[in-house]
C-alpha positions in Angstrom: 0.1 0.0 -0.2 3.1 2.8 0.8 4.6 1.7 -2.4 1.4 2.2 -4.4 0.3 5.5 -2.5 3.2 7.1 -4.5 1.8 6.5 -7.8 -1.7 7.8 -6.4 -0.1 10.5 -4.6 -2.0 8.9 -0.8 0.6 9.5 2.1 0.4 6.9 4.6 0.9 8.7 7.8 1.8 6.3 11.0 1.6 8.0 14.6 3.4 6.2 17.3 4.8 7.2 20.9 8.3 5.3 20.2 9.8 5.2 16.7 10.4 0.9 15.9 10.4 0.3 12.4 11.1 -3.3 11.1 14.1 -3.5 8.8 11.8 -3.7 5.4 10.1 -0.6 6.1 13.1 1.4 7.6 13.9 3.1 3.3 10.2 3.6 2.9 9.1 6.1 5.9 10.6 9.6 6.8 11.0 9.9 10.5 9.4 13.3 12.2 9.8 13.7 16.2 7.8 16.5 17.7 9.4 18.0 20.3 7.6 19.6 23.5 5.8 22.9 23.6 7.8 26.0 23.5 7.3 29.1 26.0 5.2 30.6 23.1 3.1 27.3 22.5 2.0 26.9 26.3 1.4 30.9 26.4 -1.0 30.4 23.5 -2.4 27.0 25.6 -2.7 29.0 28.8 -4.5 31.7 27.0 -7.2 29.6 25.3 -8.1 28.1 28.9 -7.8 31.3 31.3 -9.5 33.8 29.2 -11.1 35.5 31.7 -9.1 38.6 33.1 -6.4 38.1 35.4 -6.7 34.5 35.1 -3.4 34.7 33.4 -1.2 37.3 35.0 1.5 39.0 33.5 5.0 40.3 34.2 7.4 37.8 36.5 4.6 36.0 37.6 3.8 34.9 33.8 7.4 34.1 33.4 7.3 32.0 36.6 4.2 29.9 34.8 5.5 29.1 31.8 9.2 28.4 33.9 6.9 25.5 35.6 4.8 24.4 32.1 8.0 23.7 30.0 8.6 19.7 29.7 4.9 18.8 30.1 3.3 17.9 26.7 0.1 19.7 25.6 -2.3 17.4 27.3 -0.3 17.6 30.3 -0.4 21.4 30.7 -4.0 21.8 29.7 -4.8 19.4 32.4 -2.8 21.7 34.9 -3.7 24.8 33.6 -7.2 23.9 34.4 -6.8 22.1 37.4 -4.8 25.9 38.6 -8.2 27.4 37.6 -10.5 25.2 39.4 -8.1 25.0 42.8 -7.3 28.8 42.7 -9.3 30.8 40.4 -6.3 31.6 38.3 -3.0 30.4 36.8 -0.5 29.8 39.7 3.0 28.4 39.1 2.7 26.3 42.7 -0.2 24.2 41.5 2.3 23.9 37.9 5.2 22.8 40.0 3.1 19.9 41.8 1.1 18.7 38.9 4.5 18.5 36.9 6.6 16.8 40.0 3.5 13.7 40.0 3.9 13.8 35.8 7.3 13.3 36.2 7.1 10.9 38.9 4.7 8.5 36.6 7.2 8.4 34.0 9.6 6.7 36.2 12.8 8.5 35.1 13.0 11.8 36.3 12.0 13.2 39.9 11.5 16.7 40.4 13.4 18.2 43.7 12.3 21.9 44.7 13.3 21.8 48.3 13.9 24.7 50.8 17.6 24.1 51.6 20.3 26.5 50.2 23.9 26.6 50.7 23.3 28.1 54.3 22.3 24.7 55.3 25.1 22.9 53.9 28.8 23.3 55.6 31.9 23.0 54.3 32.7 22.7 50.1 33.7 27.0 50.1 35.5 26.6 46.5 33.0 24.3 44.9 30.2 26.6 45.8 31.8 29.7 44.8 32.9 28.2 41.5 29.3 27.0 40.6 27.4 30.1 41.8 29.8 32.0 39.6 28.9 30.3 36.9 25.5 29.6 37.3 24.8 33.3 38.6 26.2 34.9 35.6 23.7 37.3 33.3 21.7 34.9 30.8 24.2 34.2 27.4 22.2 33.6 24.7 25.2 32.0 23.0 25.3 28.4 23.5 29.2 28.4 23.5 29.3 30.3 26.7 26.8 28.6 28.6 27.8 26.4 32.0 27.8 22.8 31.6 28.1 21.0 34.6 30.8 19.6 37.4 31.7 16.0 38.4 31.8 15.1 42.2 34.3 12.6 43.3 34.1 11.6 47.1 34.1 9.0 49.9 30.4 8.5 50.6 28.5 10.8 53.0 30.6 14.0 52.2 28.1 15.9 51.2 27.5 15.6 47.1 24.0 14.5 46.7 23.0 17.7 49.7 25.2 19.8 47.3 23.1 19.0 44.6 19.4 19.7 45.7 21.1 22.7 47.9 22.3 24.1 44.4 19.1 24.0 42.9 17.5 26.4 45.8 20.6 28.4 46.0 20.7 29.6 42.0 16.8 29.3 41.3 16.6 26.3 39.1 14.4 23.5 39.7 16.4 20.2 40.1 15.7 17.3 37.6 17.1 13.9 39.3 17.7 11.4 36.5 17.4 7.8 37.6 18.9 6.0 34.8 18.3 2.6 36.8 14.7 3.2 35.7 15.5 3.9 31.5 15.9 0.0 31.4 13.0 -1.4 29.5 12.6 -4.7 29.0 11.4 -4.9 24.7 14.2 -4.4 22.1 15.1 -0.9 21.8 12.6 0.5 24.6 16.2 1.2 26.6 17.8 3.3 24.2 13.8 5.4 23.5 13.6 5.8 27.4 16.9 7.4 27.0 16.4 9.9 24.4 12.8 11.0 25.7 14.4 11.6 29.0 17.0 13.7 27.6 14.1 15.7 25.7 12.6 16.5 28.6 15.7 17.6 30.3 16.3 20.0 27.2 12.4 21.0 27.6 12.9 22.2 30.9 16.0 24.3 30.9 17.0 26.3 32.8 17.6 23.2 35.5 19.7 21.4 37.4 20.3 17.9 36.5 21.8 15.4 39.3 22.8 12.0 38.4 23.8 10.2 41.8 26.8 7.2 41.7 26.8 7.6 38.1 29.7 4.7 38.5 26.7 2.7 39.4 23.8 4.0 37.1 25.9 2.9 33.6 27.7 -0.3 35.3 27.5 -2.7 32.2 28.7 0.0 30.2 31.2 -2.1 28.2 28.6 -3.9 26.9 29.0 -7.2 28.4 26.5 -9.7 29.6 23.4 -7.2 28.5 24.0 -7.4 24.4 25.1 -3.8 24.8 22.3 -2.0 26.0 23.8 -0.3 28.4 26.7 0.8 26.2 24.3 2.2 24.0 22.3 4.2 26.5 26.0 5.1 27.8 26.5 6.4 24.5 23.6 8.1 23.9 24.3 10.3 27.5 27.9 11.4 26.3 26.7 12.4 23.1 24.2 14.8 24.4 26.7 15.6 27.7 28.8 16.5 24.7 26.6 18.5 22.3 23.4 19.4 24.0 23.0 23.7 23.6 20.1 23.9 26.1 20.8 25.5 29.6 21.3 23.1 31.7 23.5 22.2 34.2 24.7 18.4 35.2 25.9 17.6 38.5 27.7 13.9 38.4 28.1 12.1 41.8 30.7 9.0 41.9 32.1 6.9 45.0 34.1 4.6 42.4 36.6 6.3 40.2 37.5 2.8 39.0 34.5 2.1 37.4 34.2 5.2 35.1 35.3 5.2 31.9 37.9 7.9 31.0 36.1 9.7 28.0 33.0 10.3 30.4 35.0 13.0 32.6 37.2 14.4 29.7 37.2 17.8 29.6 34.4 19.9 28.0 31.7 17.7 29.4 32.1 19.3 32.3 33.4 22.3 33.8 35.6 20.7 36.9 36.2 17.2 38.1 36.3 17.9 41.7 37.3 15.7 44.8 35.2 16.1 48.8 37.3 14.7 51.0 36.9 14.4 54.4 35.9 18.0 56.0 38.5 19.6 57.8 38.8 21.1 61.5 36.9 24.3 60.4 34.4 22.3 58.0 33.5 20.2 60.9 32.9 22.9 63.5 30.7 24.8 61.2 28.2 21.1 60.2 27.9 20.4 63.9 26.9 24.3 64.4 24.3 23.3 61.6 22.5 19.9 63.2 22.9 21.2 67.0 20.6 23.4 65.6 18.4 21.8 63.4 18.4 19.2 66.1 17.6 21.4 69.2 20.7 20.5 71.1 22.8 22.2 73.4 25.3 23.6 71.6 27.9 23.9 74.2 28.0 20.5 75.7 30.9 18.1 74.8 31.6 16.9 71.1 33.2 13.3 70.5 36.1 12.6 68.5 35.5 13.7 65.4 39.0 13.0 63.1 37.1 10.4 60.8 33.3 11.6 60.8 31.9 12.8 57.4 29.1 15.5 56.9 26.7 12.0 57.1 28.1 11.0 60.3 28.1 14.4 61.9 24.1 14.5 61.2 23.6 11.0 62.3 25.3 11.5 65.5 23.1 14.6 66.1 20.1 12.9 65.3 20.5 9.9 67.4 21.9 12.2 70.2 18.3 14.1 69.7 16.2 10.2 69.5 17.8 8.9 72.7 17.7 11.8 74.8 21.5 11.1 75.3 24.6 13.5 75.0 26.5 13.7 71.5 29.5 11.3 73.0 27.1 8.7 74.0 25.1 8.9 70.9 28.5 8.7 69.0 29.1 5.2 70.4 26.6 4.1 67.4 28.4 5.6 64.7 31.2 4.0 62.7 32.9 6.0 60.3 32.6 4.9 56.8 36.7 6.3 56.5 37.1 3.0 59.0 34.7 0.2 57.6 36.4 1.4 53.8 39.6 2.8 54.8 41.3 0.7 52.0 39.1 2.5 49.3 39.0 5.8 50.7 42.6 6.2 50.3 42.7 4.5 47.1 40.4 7.6 46.0 42.5 10.2 47.9 45.4 9.0 45.8 43.8 8.8 42.5 42.4 12.2 43.1 45.5 14.4 44.0 46.6 16.1 41.1 43.9 15.0 39.0 40.8 16.8 40.2 39.6 20.3 41.8 39.7 20.7 45.6 36.0 21.3 46.5 36.9 23.1 49.6 39.8 25.4 48.4 40.6 26.9 45.0 43.0 24.9 42.9 43.9 21.5 42.5 43.4 18.5 45.0 46.6 17.4 47.0 46.5 14.5 49.4 49.5 15.3 50.7 48.5 18.9 51.9 50.4 20.7 49.1 51.2 23.3 51.5 47.9 24.6 51.9 47.7 24.1 55.6 44.7 22.1 55.4 45.7 18.7 57.5 44.6 15.1 56.6 44.8 11.8 58.7 45.8 9.0 56.8 43.2 6.6 57.6 44.9 3.2 58.6 43.7 0.2 56.6 43.3 -1.7 60.4 39.9 0.0 61.8 41.6 -0.9 65.6 44.1 1.5 65.0 41.9 4.5 63.9 
C-alpha cells in the first residue's frame, strides 16, 4: 500500500509514541519527531484556557508560570492549567509545579526536587560553592557556547555530594531534576534507548535547570557491553553524546564514589566544567557542620563533642540525630556511629591517591593534593586496620 501510494499520490501517516520500524520498512518512511511545546506555544495554550481577565497574570508571575509549565506535553499542560483554575481561580506556578512533579514521577525516569535548603544549610565546600554560583548566576547568555555545562563530584560516601546538588538548585533558583538511570532500562528491544532519548528531550525542554545523576558509576554499570547485548553501552553512548553536544541551559551534576568503574572518556574536558574531589571535612568545616545540625535537632550547643577526626558530614548528622532521638549526649550517641573512613579505609585512601593532582579541591581553590600541598589543610591518613583508627 505504501509503494502503491506513491503512484496514486496517497501519503500514509503512522503515529506512534515510540519509533520502532521493521528493517524492511525503514527506507520507505521519513521519521518526524515533534518537540515538546515551547514557551510561546505554552503561552498560547494558557491563553486559550484562561480566558477571563486576571486568570493569566502578566509580568514576572507569567514568566514563573511558563517556567513551571516547560517540559509538559500539550495535554499535560492543558490539564495542569485547568486544575490550577479550578483550585485557585487563576493560573499559579505552585499548582503547576505540583502537577509537573506528579507527571515526572509517573514517567519513572525523572524526579523533580524543589526543596527549600540552600547553601546556608550545607557546611564546607567553599570552593565548589563559589565556582558553581559564579558560573550559574552570570547574566543570561544567548550564545550556547558560553553556558556552563556542569561538574563531576568524586568523594567517599557521606561527604555531602547529593546534598550539594539539591542545595544548588535552591541557591541559584533552578529546579533540580534527578535522573534515575536504572529506571530507563526496558524489557523490549530498543525500549531502553528510547526512554533515554525521551528523558534527555524532557530535560532539554525544562531548561534552565540542574540535573543530578547520583552514583553515576553504578548507574551505567555494564557500559563495557558485557552481559546485556550492549544495551548499557548504547545508553551510555547516547548520554555521552548529549552531554557533549546539548545546547540547552542545563547544568549537570554527576556524583561518584568509585572512580575505577568510570570510563576515562566520561570525565574528559568539555563534558564538565570541572571535576572536584570532596574529601573528609577539615576542622573548620566540621565545626560549621556541627553548628548546623545542633541547631537543626535543637541540641545544647555547648556540650562536649565526640572525637570526630574521621567523621564525614553524614556521620555528624547521624550523631546529632541519634542524640536527639535517644535523648543522650553527643558522646554517648557517637558510640553508635562507625565512620565510613574506618569501614572502607582502603577505598577511601585509594580514592584520595587517585584524586591527588587530578581533581579540583572542593574546599579551597586549586588542584586537590592529598599530601596537603602546603595549604595548611591537614588530613589524617586512614589506617587500614580499623582497630588503629
